[in-house]
PDB file of N, CA, C and O in Angstrom, chain B, residues numbered from 101:
ATOM      1  N   MET B 101      91.369 114.692  91.297  1.00  0.00           N
ATOM      2  CA  MET B 101      89.478 113.708  90.494  1.00  0.00           C
ATOM      3  C   MET B 101      89.527 112.853  91.198  1.00  0.00           C
ATOM      4  O   MET B 101      90.423 112.016  91.088  1.00  0.00           O
ATOM      5  N   TYR B 102      88.414 112.763  92.327  1.00  0.00           N
ATOM      6  CA  TYR B 102      87.900 111.642  92.836  1.00  0.00           C
ATOM      7  C   TYR B 102      87.152 110.900  91.875  1.00  0.00           C
ATOM      8  O   TYR B 102      86.507 111.075  90.840  1.00  0.00           O
ATOM      9  N   ARG B 103      87.595 109.787  92.836  1.00  0.00           N
ATOM     10  CA  ARG B 103      87.444 108.569  92.141  1.00  0.00           C
ATOM     11  C   ARG B 103      87.575 107.630  93.375  1.00  0.00           C
ATOM     12  O   ARG B 103      88.637 107.506  93.984  1.00  0.00           O
ATOM     13  N   PRO B 104      85.918 106.687  93.851  1.00  0.00           N
ATOM     14  CA  PRO B 104      85.660 106.099  94.769  1.00  0.00           C
ATOM     15  C   PRO B 104      86.915 104.742  94.728  1.00  0.00           C
ATOM     16  O   PRO B 104      87.508 104.420  93.699  1.00  0.00           O
ATOM     17  N   LYS B 105      87.072 104.238  95.779  1.00  0.00           N
ATOM     18  CA  LYS B 105      87.794 103.222  95.478  1.00  0.00           C
ATOM     19  C   LYS B 105      87.280 101.911  94.557  1.00  0.00           C
ATOM     20  O   LYS B 105      88.036 101.053  94.102  1.00  0.00           O
ATOM     21  N   ASP B 106      86.059 101.948  94.417  1.00  0.00           N
ATOM     22  CA  ASP B 106      85.643 100.506  93.681  1.00  0.00           C
ATOM     23  C   ASP B 106      85.768 101.517  91.998  1.00  0.00           C
ATOM     24  O   ASP B 106      86.375 101.341  90.942  1.00  0.00           O
ATOM     25  N   THR B 107      85.373 101.963  92.223  1.00  0.00           N
ATOM     26  CA  THR B 107      85.657 103.116  90.761  1.00  0.00           C
ATOM     27  C   THR B 107      87.193 102.662  90.313  1.00  0.00           C
ATOM     28  O   THR B 107      87.434 101.916  89.364  1.00  0.00           O
ATOM     29  N   GLN B 108      88.079 103.205  91.100  1.00  0.00           N
ATOM     30  CA  GLN B 108      89.645 103.729  90.716  1.00  0.00           C
ATOM     31  C   GLN B 108      89.852 102.266  90.671  1.00  0.00           C
ATOM     32  O   GLN B 108      90.878 101.955  90.066  1.00  0.00           O
ATOM     33  N   GLU B 109      88.811 100.788  91.381  1.00  0.00           N
ATOM     34  CA  GLU B 109      90.031  98.913  91.039  1.00  0.00           C
ATOM     35  C   GLU B 109      88.698  99.417  89.634  1.00  0.00           C
ATOM     36  O   GLU B 109      89.078  99.977  88.606  1.00  0.00           O
ATOM     37  N   ARG B 110      87.747  99.204  89.796  1.00  0.00           N
ATOM     38  CA  ARG B 110      86.991  98.957  88.017  1.00  0.00           C
ATOM     39  C   ARG B 110      88.652  99.550  86.962  1.00  0.00           C
ATOM     40  O   ARG B 110      89.310  98.842  86.200  1.00  0.00           O
ATOM     41  N   ILE B 111      88.872 100.901  87.287  1.00  0.00           N
ATOM     42  CA  ILE B 111      89.287 101.281  86.225  1.00  0.00           C
ATOM     43  C   ILE B 111      90.675 100.330  85.928  1.00  0.00           C
ATOM     44  O   ILE B 111      91.065  99.750  84.915  1.00  0.00           O
ATOM     45  N   LEU B 112      91.097 100.426  86.979  1.00  0.00           N
ATOM     46  CA  LEU B 112      92.898  99.621  85.900  1.00  0.00           C
ATOM     47  C   LEU B 112      92.798  98.293  86.374  1.00  0.00           C
ATOM     48  O   LEU B 112      93.913  97.823  86.600  1.00  0.00           O
ATOM     49  N   HIS B 113      91.388  97.127  86.724  1.00  0.00           N
ATOM     50  CA  HIS B 113      91.067  95.910  85.801  1.00  0.00           C
ATOM     51  C   HIS B 113      91.553  95.969  85.264  1.00  0.00           C
ATOM     52  O   HIS B 113      92.715  95.675  84.985  1.00  0.00           O
ATOM     53  N   ARG B 114      90.093  96.779  84.602  1.00  0.00           N
ATOM     54  CA  ARG B 114      89.768  96.448  82.656  1.00  0.00           C
ATOM     55  C   ARG B 114      91.326  97.518  82.264  1.00  0.00           C
ATOM     56  O   ARG B 114      90.999  97.712  81.093  1.00  0.00           O
ATOM     57  N   LEU B 115      92.237  98.039  82.352  1.00  0.00           N
ATOM     58  CA  LEU B 115      93.209  98.450  81.574  1.00  0.00           C
ATOM     59  C   LEU B 115      94.321  97.011  82.095  1.00  0.00           C
ATOM     60  O   LEU B 115      95.163  96.640  81.277  1.00  0.00           O
ATOM     61  N   LYS B 116      94.212  96.183  83.684  1.00  0.00           N
ATOM     62  CA  LYS B 116      95.029  94.889  82.958  1.00  0.00           C
ATOM     63  C   LYS B 116      95.110  94.537  82.003  1.00  0.00           C
ATOM     64  O   LYS B 116      96.053  94.159  81.307  1.00  0.00           O
ATOM     65  N   ILE B 117      93.019  94.727  81.734  1.00  0.00           N
ATOM     66  CA  ILE B 117      92.659  93.273  81.120  1.00  0.00           C
ATOM     67  C   ILE B 117      93.162  93.401  79.422  1.00  0.00           C
ATOM     68  O   ILE B 117      93.743  92.507  78.807  1.00  0.00           O
ATOM     69  N   ALA B 118      92.728  94.905  78.805  1.00  0.00           N
ATOM     70  CA  ALA B 118      93.551  95.651  77.931  1.00  0.00           C
ATOM     71  C   ALA B 118      95.328  95.571  78.128  1.00  0.00           C
ATOM     72  O   ALA B 118      95.975  96.206  77.295  1.00  0.00           O
ATOM     73  N   ARG B 119      95.793  95.109  78.781  1.00  0.00           N
ATOM     74  CA  ARG B 119      97.308  95.413  79.032  1.00  0.00           C
ATOM     75  C   ARG B 119      97.680  93.975  78.605  1.00  0.00           C
ATOM     76  O   ARG B 119      98.504  93.671  77.742  1.00  0.00           O
ATOM     77  N   GLY B 120      96.912  93.127  79.377  1.00  0.00           N
ATOM     78  CA  GLY B 120      97.589  91.739  78.559  1.00  0.00           C
ATOM     79  C   GLY B 120      96.552  91.152  77.559  1.00  0.00           C
ATOM     80  O   GLY B 120      96.852  89.999  77.250  1.00  0.00           O
ATOM     81  N   HIS B 121      95.397  91.620  76.950  1.00  0.00           N
ATOM     82  CA  HIS B 121      95.411  91.198  75.674  1.00  0.00           C
ATOM     83  C   HIS B 121      96.277  92.258  74.575  1.00  0.00           C
ATOM     84  O   HIS B 121      96.332  91.582  73.548  1.00  0.00           O
ATOM     85  N   LEU B 122      96.894  93.432  74.327  1.00  0.00           N
ATOM     86  CA  LEU B 122      97.712  94.129  74.021  1.00  0.00           C
ATOM     87  C   LEU B 122      99.366  93.019  74.092  1.00  0.00           C
ATOM     88  O   LEU B 122      99.966  92.774  73.045  1.00  0.00           O
ATOM     89  N   ASP B 123      99.730  92.630  75.085  1.00  0.00           N
ATOM     90  CA  ASP B 123     100.882  91.673  75.568  1.00  0.00           C
ATOM     91  C   ASP B 123     100.778  90.059  74.576  1.00  0.00           C
ATOM     92  O   ASP B 123     101.594  89.246  74.140  1.00  0.00           O
ATOM     93  N   LYS B 124      99.885  90.156  74.569  1.00  0.00           N
ATOM     94  CA  LYS B 124      98.995  88.485  73.779  1.00  0.00           C
ATOM     95  C   LYS B 124      99.849  89.545  71.962  1.00  0.00           C
ATOM     96  O   LYS B 124     101.042  89.462  71.667  1.00  0.00           O
ATOM     97  N   ILE B 125      99.066  90.161  71.349  1.00  0.00           N
ATOM     98  CA  ILE B 125      98.482  90.287  70.330  1.00  0.00           C
ATOM     99  C   ILE B 125     100.065  91.213  69.936  1.00  0.00           C
ATOM    100  O   ILE B 125     100.245  91.158  68.720  1.00  0.00           O
ATOM    101  N   ILE B 126     101.258  92.057  70.699  1.00  0.00           N
ATOM    102  CA  ILE B 126     102.897  91.749  70.225  1.00  0.00           C
ATOM    103  C   ILE B 126     103.165  90.232  70.734  1.00  0.00           C
ATOM    104  O   ILE B 126     103.813  89.690  69.839  1.00  0.00           O
ATOM    105  N   ASN B 127     102.975  89.469  71.622  1.00  0.00           N
ATOM    106  CA  ASN B 127     103.652  88.139  71.007  1.00  0.00           C
ATOM    107  C   ASN B 127     103.446  86.903  69.594  1.00  0.00           C
ATOM    108  O   ASN B 127     104.165  86.064  69.053  1.00  0.00           O
ATOM    109  N   MET B 128     102.096  87.382  69.443  1.00  0.00           N
ATOM    110  CA  MET B 128     101.081  87.344  68.264  1.00  0.00           C
ATOM    111  C   MET B 128     102.054  87.094  66.923  1.00  0.00           C
ATOM    112  O   MET B 128     102.551  86.121  66.357  1.00  0.00           O
ATOM    113  N   VAL B 129     102.020  89.342  66.654  1.00  0.00           N
ATOM    114  CA  VAL B 129     103.025  89.609  65.759  1.00  0.00           C
ATOM    115  C   VAL B 129     104.392  89.294  65.846  1.00  0.00           C
ATOM    116  O   VAL B 129     105.360  89.585  65.143  1.00  0.00           O
ATOM    117  N   GLU B 130     104.256  88.658  66.830  1.00  0.00           N
ATOM    118  CA  GLU B 130     106.326  88.437  67.071  1.00  0.00           C
ATOM    119  C   GLU B 130     106.438  86.905  66.691  1.00  0.00           C
ATOM    120  O   GLU B 130     107.569  86.422  66.630  1.00  0.00           O
ATOM    121  N   ASP B 131     105.695  86.369  66.515  1.00  0.00           N
ATOM    122  CA  ASP B 131     105.100  84.776  66.240  1.00  0.00           C
ATOM    123  C   ASP B 131     104.880  84.284  64.695  1.00  0.00           C
ATOM    124  O   ASP B 131     104.831  83.341  63.905  1.00  0.00           O
ATOM    125  N   ASP B 132     104.794  85.609  64.898  1.00  0.00           N
ATOM    126  CA  ASP B 132     104.177  85.932  62.990  1.00  0.00           C
ATOM    127  C   ASP B 132     102.796  84.839  63.037  1.00  0.00           C
ATOM    128  O   ASP B 132     103.086  83.891  62.308  1.00  0.00           O
ATOM    129  N   GLN B 133     101.556  84.667  63.573  1.00  0.00           N
ATOM    130  CA  GLN B 133     100.149  84.464  63.854  1.00  0.00           C
ATOM    131  C   GLN B 133      99.280  85.099  62.414  1.00  0.00           C
ATOM    132  O   GLN B 133      99.365  86.031  61.614  1.00  0.00           O
ATOM    133  N   TYR B 134      98.363  83.831  62.728  1.00  0.00           N
ATOM    134  CA  TYR B 134      97.676  83.815  61.374  1.00  0.00           C
ATOM    135  C   TYR B 134      96.690  85.853  61.848  1.00  0.00           C
ATOM    136  O   TYR B 134      96.687  86.423  62.939  1.00  0.00           O
ATOM    137  N   CYS B 135      96.204  86.215  60.837  1.00  0.00           N
ATOM    138  CA  CYS B 135      96.298  87.530  60.795  1.00  0.00           C
ATOM    139  C   CYS B 135      94.740  88.342  61.545  1.00  0.00           C
ATOM    140  O   CYS B 135      94.298  89.358  62.080  1.00  0.00           O
ATOM    141  N   ILE B 136      94.353  86.660  60.960  1.00  0.00           N
ATOM    142  CA  ILE B 136      92.616  87.107  61.653  1.00  0.00           C
ATOM    143  C   ILE B 136      92.283  86.922  63.712  1.00  0.00           C
ATOM    144  O   ILE B 136      91.489  87.253  64.592  1.00  0.00           O
ATOM    145  N   ASP B 137      93.567  86.158  63.480  1.00  0.00           N
ATOM    146  CA  ASP B 137      93.271  85.892  65.104  1.00  0.00           C
ATOM    147  C   ASP B 137      94.096  86.583  65.782  1.00  0.00           C
ATOM    148  O   ASP B 137      93.917  86.479  66.996  1.00  0.00           O
ATOM    149  N   VAL B 138      95.577  87.762  65.227  1.00  0.00           N
ATOM    150  CA  VAL B 138      95.551  88.699  65.986  1.00  0.00           C
ATOM    151  C   VAL B 138      94.235  89.762  65.901  1.00  0.00           C
ATOM    152  O   VAL B 138      93.592  90.278  66.815  1.00  0.00           O
ATOM    153  N   LEU B 139      94.120  89.860  64.674  1.00  0.00           N
ATOM    154  CA  LEU B 139      92.635  91.314  64.475  1.00  0.00           C
ATOM    155  C   LEU B 139      91.875  90.408  65.520  1.00  0.00           C
ATOM    156  O   LEU B 139      91.971  91.216  66.444  1.00  0.00           O
ATOM    157  N   HIS B 140      91.060  89.141  66.191  1.00  0.00           N
ATOM    158  CA  HIS B 140      90.950  89.441  67.416  1.00  0.00           C
ATOM    159  C   HIS B 140      90.563  89.820  69.190  1.00  0.00           C
ATOM    160  O   HIS B 140      89.726  89.969  70.081  1.00  0.00           O
ATOM    161  N   GLN B 141      92.593  89.808  68.550  1.00  0.00           N
ATOM    162  CA  GLN B 141      92.897  90.460  69.560  1.00  0.00           C
ATOM    163  C   GLN B 141      93.065  92.011  69.823  1.00  0.00           C
ATOM    164  O   GLN B 141      93.199  92.708  70.829  1.00  0.00           O
ATOM    165  N   SER B 142      93.012  92.177  68.803  1.00  0.00           N
ATOM    166  CA  SER B 142      93.370  94.088  68.951  1.00  0.00           C
ATOM    167  C   SER B 142      91.651  94.209  69.108  1.00  0.00           C
ATOM    168  O   SER B 142      91.643  95.310  69.657  1.00  0.00           O
ATOM    169  N   GLN B 143      90.610  93.941  69.034  1.00  0.00           N
ATOM    170  CA  GLN B 143      89.517  94.549  68.899  1.00  0.00           C
ATOM    171  C   GLN B 143      89.022  93.693  70.412  1.00  0.00           C
ATOM    172  O   GLN B 143      87.889  93.943  70.822  1.00  0.00           O
ATOM    173  N   ALA B 144      89.577  93.057  70.919  1.00  0.00           N
ATOM    174  CA  ALA B 144      88.912  92.315  72.505  1.00  0.00           C
ATOM    175  C   ALA B 144      90.069  93.960  73.078  1.00  0.00           C
ATOM    176  O   ALA B 144      89.346  94.952  72.984  1.00  0.00           O
ATOM    177  N   VAL B 145      91.314  94.304  73.509  1.00  0.00           N
ATOM    178  CA  VAL B 145      91.970  95.662  73.368  1.00  0.00           C
ATOM    179  C   VAL B 145      90.671  96.586  73.619  1.00  0.00           C
ATOM    180  O   VAL B 145      90.030  97.123  74.522  1.00  0.00           O
ATOM    181  N   GLN B 146      90.703  96.444  72.478  1.00  0.00           N
ATOM    182  CA  GLN B 146      90.036  98.035  72.165  1.00  0.00           C
ATOM    183  C   GLN B 146      88.588  98.113  72.848  1.00  0.00           C
ATOM    184  O   GLN B 146      88.168  99.216  73.197  1.00  0.00           O
ATOM    185  N   ALA B 147      87.949  97.155  73.010  1.00  0.00           N
ATOM    186  CA  ALA B 147      86.774  96.802  73.689  1.00  0.00           C
ATOM    187  C   ALA B 147      86.540  97.123  75.185  1.00  0.00           C
ATOM    188  O   ALA B 147      85.712  97.750  75.847  1.00  0.00           O
ATOM    189  N   ALA B 148      87.642  96.411  75.401  1.00  0.00           N
ATOM    190  CA  ALA B 148      88.569  96.702  76.853  1.00  0.00           C
ATOM    191  C   ALA B 148      88.948  98.433  77.116  1.00  0.00           C
ATOM    192  O   ALA B 148      89.022  98.949  78.231  1.00  0.00           O
ATOM    193  N   LEU B 149      89.113  98.995  76.081  1.00  0.00           N
ATOM    194  CA  LEU B 149      89.582 100.386  76.716  1.00  0.00           C
ATOM    195  C   LEU B 149      88.663 101.013  76.448  1.00  0.00           C
ATOM    196  O   LEU B 149      88.520 102.014  77.150  1.00  0.00           O
ATOM    197  N   LYS B 150      87.406 100.729  75.143  1.00  0.00           N
ATOM    198  CA  LYS B 150      85.745 101.259  75.555  1.00  0.00           C
ATOM    199  C   LYS B 150      85.738 100.760  76.376  1.00  0.00           C
ATOM    200  O   LYS B 150      86.951 100.673  76.568  1.00  0.00           O
ATOM    201  N   GLU B 151      85.014  99.964  77.658  1.00  0.00           N
ATOM    202  CA  GLU B 151      84.613 100.065  78.788  1.00  0.00           C
ATOM    203  C   GLU B 151      85.573 100.919  79.457  1.00  0.00           C
ATOM    204  O   GLU B 151      84.991 101.993  79.613  1.00  0.00           O
ATOM    205  N   THR B 152      86.446 100.977  79.811  1.00  0.00           N
ATOM    206  CA  THR B 152      87.524 101.651  80.937  1.00  0.00           C
ATOM    207  C   THR B 152      87.285 102.786  80.431  1.00  0.00           C
ATOM    208  O   THR B 152      87.488 103.680  81.253  1.00  0.00           O
ATOM    209  N   ASP B 153      86.892 103.204  79.295  1.00  0.00           N
ATOM    210  CA  ASP B 153      86.085 104.771  79.485  1.00  0.00           C
ATOM    211  C   ASP B 153      84.883 105.377  79.269  1.00  0.00           C
ATOM    212  O   ASP B 153      84.555 106.405  78.676  1.00  0.00           O
ATOM    213  N   GLY B 154      84.120 104.284  80.045  1.00  0.00           N
ATOM    214  CA  GLY B 154      82.802 104.146  79.677  1.00  0.00           C
ATOM    215  C   GLY B 154      82.753 104.424  81.744  1.00  0.00           C
ATOM    216  O   GLY B 154      82.188 105.291  82.411  1.00  0.00           O
ATOM    217  N   VAL B 155      83.682 103.153  82.184  1.00  0.00           N
ATOM    218  CA  VAL B 155      83.684 103.694  83.365  1.00  0.00           C
ATOM    219  C   VAL B 155      84.523 105.258  83.727  1.00  0.00           C
ATOM    220  O   VAL B 155      83.949 105.781  84.682  1.00  0.00           O
ATOM    221  N   ILE B 156      85.188 105.743  83.444  1.00  0.00           N
ATOM    222  CA  ILE B 156      85.715 107.229  83.525  1.00  0.00           C
ATOM    223  C   ILE B 156      84.898 108.202  83.223  1.00  0.00           C
ATOM    224  O   ILE B 156      84.526 108.880  84.180  1.00  0.00           O
ATOM    225  N   LEU B 157      84.396 108.557  81.907  1.00  0.00           N
ATOM    226  CA  LEU B 157      83.072 108.764  82.158  1.00  0.00           C
ATOM    227  C   LEU B 157      81.718 109.245  82.567  1.00  0.00           C
ATOM    228  O   LEU B 157      80.932 110.126  82.219  1.00  0.00           O
ATOM    229  N   GLU B 158      81.780 108.306  83.440  1.00  0.00           N
ATOM    230  CA  GLU B 158      80.659 107.648  84.366  1.00  0.00           C
ATOM    231  C   GLU B 158      81.261 108.550  85.914  1.00  0.00           C
ATOM    232  O   GLU B 158      80.739 109.516  86.471  1.00  0.00           O
ATOM    233  N   ASN B 159      82.297 107.929  86.217  1.00  0.00           N
ATOM    234  CA  ASN B 159      82.566 108.926  87.213  1.00  0.00           C
ATOM    235  C   ASN B 159      82.976 110.360  87.067  1.00  0.00           C
ATOM    236  O   ASN B 159      83.080 110.962  88.135  1.00  0.00           O
ATOM    237  N   HIS B 160      83.179 110.894  86.204  1.00  0.00           N
ATOM    238  CA  HIS B 160      83.447 112.335  85.854  1.00  0.00           C
ATOM    239  C   HIS B 160      82.281 112.644  86.040  1.00  0.00           C
ATOM    240  O   HIS B 160      82.024 113.338  87.024  1.00  0.00           O
ATOM    241  N   LEU B 161      81.246 112.231  85.171  1.00  0.00           N
ATOM    242  CA  LEU B 161      79.496 112.884  85.350  1.00  0.00           C
ATOM    243  C   LEU B 161      78.957 113.200  86.477  1.00  0.00           C
ATOM    244  O   LEU B 161      78.177 114.131  86.681  1.00  0.00           O
ATOM    245  N   ARG B 162      79.554 112.065  87.587  1.00  0.00           N
ATOM    246  CA  ARG B 162      79.421 111.585  88.968  1.00  0.00           C
ATOM    247  C   ARG B 162      79.832 112.649  89.902  1.00  0.00           C
ATOM    248  O   ARG B 162      79.044 113.320  90.568  1.00  0.00           O
ATOM    249  N   THR B 163      80.970 112.748  89.908  1.00  0.00           N
ATOM    250  CA  THR B 163      81.672 113.840  90.213  1.00  0.00           C
ATOM    251  C   THR B 163      81.957 115.079  89.710  1.00  0.00           C
ATOM    252  O   THR B 163      81.169 115.983  89.986  1.00  0.00           O
ATOM    253  N   CYS B 164      82.916 115.319  89.028  1.00  0.00           N
ATOM    254  CA  CYS B 164      83.302 116.547  88.709  1.00  0.00           C
ATOM    255  C   CYS B 164      82.359 117.253  87.667  1.00  0.00           C
ATOM    256  O   CYS B 164      82.310 118.483  87.674  1.00  0.00           O
ATOM    257  N   VAL B 165      81.814 116.727  87.019  1.00  0.00           N
ATOM    258  CA  VAL B 165      80.428 117.730  86.321  1.00  0.00           C
ATOM    259  C   VAL B 165      79.279 117.993  87.198  1.00  0.00           C
ATOM    260  O   VAL B 165      78.801 119.127  87.154  1.00  0.00           O
ATOM    261  N   SER B 166      78.641 116.923  88.171  1.00  0.00           N
ATOM    262  CA  SER B 166      77.932 117.199  89.035  1.00  0.00           C
ATOM    263  C   SER B 166      78.042 118.752  89.454  1.00  0.00           C
ATOM    264  O   SER B 166      77.311 119.710  89.203  1.00  0.00           O
ATOM    265  N   ASP B 167      79.702 118.586  90.474  1.00  0.00           N
ATOM    266  CA  ASP B 167      80.183 119.582  91.158  1.00  0.00           C
ATOM    267  C   ASP B 167      80.170 121.049  90.440  1.00  0.00           C
ATOM    268  O   ASP B 167      80.201 122.134  91.021  1.00  0.00           O
ATOM    269  N   SER B 168      80.115 120.812  89.027  1.00  0.00           N
ATOM    270  CA  SER B 168      80.380 121.759  88.203  1.00  0.00           C
ATOM    271  C   SER B 168      79.003 122.544  88.007  1.00  0.00           C
ATOM    272  O   SER B 168      78.762 123.740  87.841  1.00  0.00           O
ATOM    273  N   ILE B 169      78.197 121.420  88.091  1.00  0.00           N
ATOM    274  CA  ILE B 169      76.310 122.208  87.410  1.00  0.00           C
ATOM    275  C   ILE B 169      76.249 122.891  89.008  1.00  0.00           C
ATOM    276  O   ILE B 169      76.008 124.096  89.087  1.00  0.00           O
ATOM    277  N   LYS B 170      76.408 122.329  89.899  1.00  0.00           N
ATOM    278  CA  LYS B 170      76.166 122.652  91.185  1.00  0.00           C
ATOM    279  C   LYS B 170      76.791 124.113  91.577  1.00  0.00           C
ATOM    280  O   LYS B 170      76.291 125.097  92.121  1.00  0.00           O
ATOM    281  N   SER B 171      77.888 123.878  91.149  1.00  0.00           N
ATOM    282  CA  SER B 171      78.618 125.591  91.471  1.00  0.00           C
ATOM    283  C   SER B 171      77.780 126.847  90.485  1.00  0.00           C
ATOM    284  O   SER B 171      77.764 128.033  90.816  1.00  0.00           O
ATOM    285  N   GLY B 172      77.122 126.309  89.249  1.00  0.00           N
ATOM    286  CA  GLY B 172      77.380 127.334  88.260  1.00  0.00           C
ATOM    287  C   GLY B 172      77.296 126.892  87.562  1.00  0.00           C
ATOM    288  O   GLY B 172      76.224 126.827  86.961  1.00  0.00           O
ATOM    289  N   ASN B 173      78.762 126.082  87.043  1.00  0.00           N
ATOM    290  CA  ASN B 173      79.558 126.127  85.655  1.00  0.00           C
ATOM    291  C   ASN B 173      78.763 125.098  84.629  1.00  0.00           C
ATOM    292  O   ASN B 173      79.193 124.448  83.675  1.00  0.00           O
ATOM    293  N   GLN B 174      77.881 125.168  85.007  1.00  0.00           N
ATOM    294  CA  GLN B 174      76.930 123.886  83.765  1.00  0.00           C
ATOM    295  C   GLN B 174      77.880 123.668  82.493  1.00  0.00           C
ATOM    296  O   GLN B 174      78.474 122.684  82.054  1.00  0.00           O
ATOM    297  N   GLU B 175      77.763 125.113  82.055  1.00  0.00           N
ATOM    298  CA  GLU B 175      78.515 125.082  80.413  1.00  0.00           C
ATOM    299  C   GLU B 175      80.093 125.269  80.418  1.00  0.00           C
ATOM    300  O   GLU B 175      80.749 125.633  79.442  1.00  0.00           O
ATOM    301  N   GLU B 176      80.420 125.069  81.238  1.00  0.00           N
ATOM    302  CA  GLU B 176      81.841 124.822  81.116  1.00  0.00           C
ATOM    303  C   GLU B 176      81.648 123.501  80.908  1.00  0.00           C
ATOM    304  O   GLU B 176      81.707 123.385  79.684  1.00  0.00           O
ATOM    305  N   ALA B 177      81.476 122.560  81.328  1.00  0.00           N
ATOM    306  CA  ALA B 177      81.314 121.457  82.152  1.00  0.00           C
ATOM    307  C   ALA B 177      80.531 120.435  80.806  1.00  0.00           C
ATOM    308  O   ALA B 177      81.026 119.437  80.282  1.00  0.00           O
ATOM    309  N   ILE B 178      79.582 120.887  80.589  1.00  0.00           N
ATOM    310  CA  ILE B 178      78.738 120.300  79.274  1.00  0.00           C
ATOM    311  C   ILE B 178      80.381 120.137  78.247  1.00  0.00           C
ATOM    312  O   ILE B 178      80.947 119.065  78.034  1.00  0.00           O
ATOM    313  N   LYS B 179      80.852 121.503  77.757  1.00  0.00           N
ATOM    314  CA  LYS B 179      81.697 122.129  76.896  1.00  0.00           C
ATOM    315  C   LYS B 179      82.654 121.266  76.940  1.00  0.00           C
ATOM    316  O   LYS B 179      82.776 120.716  75.845  1.00  0.00           O
ATOM    317  N   GLU B 180      83.461 120.866  77.790  1.00  0.00           N
ATOM    318  CA  GLU B 180      84.598 120.197  77.991  1.00  0.00           C
ATOM    319  C   GLU B 180      84.465 118.597  77.672  1.00  0.00           C
ATOM    320  O   GLU B 180      85.467 117.961  77.346  1.00  0.00           O
ATOM    321  N   VAL B 181      83.576 118.168  77.747  1.00  0.00           N
ATOM    322  CA  VAL B 181      82.978 117.053  77.964  1.00  0.00           C
ATOM    323  C   VAL B 181      82.730 116.525  76.818  1.00  0.00           C
ATOM    324  O   VAL B 181      83.070 115.424  76.385  1.00  0.00           O
ATOM    325  N   MET B 182      81.888 117.670  76.152  1.00  0.00           N
ATOM    326  CA  MET B 182      81.428 117.584  74.088  1.00  0.00           C
ATOM    327  C   MET B 182      83.337 117.720  73.548  1.00  0.00           C
ATOM    328  O   MET B 182      84.047 117.338  72.617  1.00  0.00           O
ATOM    329  N   GLU B 183      83.415 118.182  74.298  1.00  0.00           N
ATOM    330  CA  GLU B 183      85.037 118.129  73.451  1.00  0.00           C
ATOM    331  C   GLU B 183      85.223 116.822  73.320  1.00  0.00           C
ATOM    332  O   GLU B 183      85.033 116.126  72.323  1.00  0.00           O
ATOM    333  N   VAL B 184      85.706 116.439  74.656  1.00  0.00           N
ATOM    334  CA  VAL B 184      86.426 114.549  74.427  1.00  0.00           C
ATOM    335  C   VAL B 184      85.807 113.669  72.793  1.00  0.00           C
ATOM    336  O   VAL B 184      86.371 112.979  71.944  1.00  0.00           O
ATOM    337  N   PHE B 185      84.340 114.185  72.998  1.00  0.00           N
ATOM    338  CA  PHE B 185      83.612 113.283  71.892  1.00  0.00           C
ATOM    339  C   PHE B 185      84.049 114.110  70.547  1.00  0.00           C
ATOM    340  O   PHE B 185      84.824 113.395  69.912  1.00  0.00           O
ATOM    341  N   LYS B 186      83.865 115.154  69.996  1.00  0.00           N
ATOM    342  CA  LYS B 186      84.755 115.828  68.637  1.00  0.00           C
ATOM    343  C   LYS B 186      85.468 115.157  68.508  1.00  0.00           C
ATOM    344  O   LYS B 186      85.504 114.761  67.343  1.00  0.00           O
ATOM    345  N   LYS B 187      86.740 114.386  69.635  1.00  0.00           N
ATOM    346  CA  LYS B 187      88.335 114.740  69.557  1.00  0.00           C
ATOM    347  C   LYS B 187      88.083 112.807  68.409  1.00  0.00           C
ATOM    348  O   LYS B 187      88.659 112.381  67.408  1.00  0.00           O
ATOM    349  N   LYS B 188      87.248 112.373  69.074  1.00  0.00           N
ATOM    350  CA  LYS B 188      86.935 110.597  68.730  1.00  0.00           C
ATOM    351  C   LYS B 188      87.201 111.030  67.012  1.00  0.00           C
ATOM    352  O   LYS B 188      88.160 110.748  66.294  1.00  0.00           O
ATOM    353  N   ALA B 189      85.910 111.845  66.690  1.00  0.00           N
ATOM    354  CA  ALA B 189      85.256 111.242  65.236  1.00  0.00           C
ATOM    355  C   ALA B 189      86.636 111.738  64.556  1.00  0.00           C
ATOM    356  O   ALA B 189      86.824 111.575  63.351  1.00  0.00           O
TER     357      ALA B 189
END
């Protein structure tokens, strides 16, 4: 999959943010921290991953899907993206 350097950097940056939050959650649980504080950190991880998904999806649409449509494989490209969203439910 083609990813421009800036897109790859954005993805990695967001994943590292999520990893940092996740490490914090692990430490908080090990230290028996207040549940609500742990939940706030968990929500931060989920938000960082959701943002990462958005960057990856945008890149996929701009590159792979665009190329598939130009090649006449639009139905396959649409089906592939839709399957991702069906799995989320």
